[in-house]
C-alpha positions, 0 to 999 in steps of 0.5 A: 433523426434523433434529437438530443436534449442539450440539457442532458448530461453526456455521462461517460460510463466508468470502464470496468477495469477502472471500476474494479481497480478503484474498488480494490483500492478502497478495500486495500485502504481499509485492510491497510488501515486495519493492519497498520493500526494493529502494527502500531498497537502490537509493534513491541510484542511482534518485535519481542517474538522475533527476538525470542525466535532468534534467541531460542534457536528455533531458526533451524526449524524454519523453512529456508525461504522464511529465514530471510524474513526472520534473520538478523537483518529482519530483526534490525528492520523490525527494530527500526520500524518499531522505533519509527512507528509513529512517523511511519504510521502518519505517512501510512495514514496520509498515503491511505487518505490520498489513495482513497480520495484518488480512487474516488476522483477516478470513479468520477473520471478525474485525472487528478485522482490518478496523481493523488492515488499515485502519490499515496501509493508511493509515499509509504514506500519512500517513507519506509526507505527513509526510516528503515532502509532498503531492507524494509520489505524484510527479504520479501521484495515481492511485497512491492509487486502489487503496488507496481502492478496497480501502477501499471494497470491504473496507468493503462486507464489514464486514457479514460480520465479527463 
């Protein structure tokens, strides 16, 4: 017969998938902060390079799958992103903060962390839709697959959160 000390905490172990997801989320937050800051700083240069590539006729040399990311629609999307860079950056920072804090809470097995993370994941997508439009992914809608995959994987871990 085993006796359990009533003062011992019944600590639940963090499930391995949830552990991996939260670590990847934190790494992703750092990467997003780095590249988002670079975009804010170099936005004008990037827009100028895209305009030069289109004006120079170098588009003929570009592989077909890249043309959709460098065509006239992409140029317009880049221009809109540059013009709205400050609100987009603020939305990105809020999203990163919510994702990071949500991941920390989920590491403590708190269900509220999932909802914070989810808002942080979706907020920049909605912001991009509002400020840039449907073509914000620049022809690369596969960029939305990673957030969708994480939403599915985190949702599968809700059963471990309280």
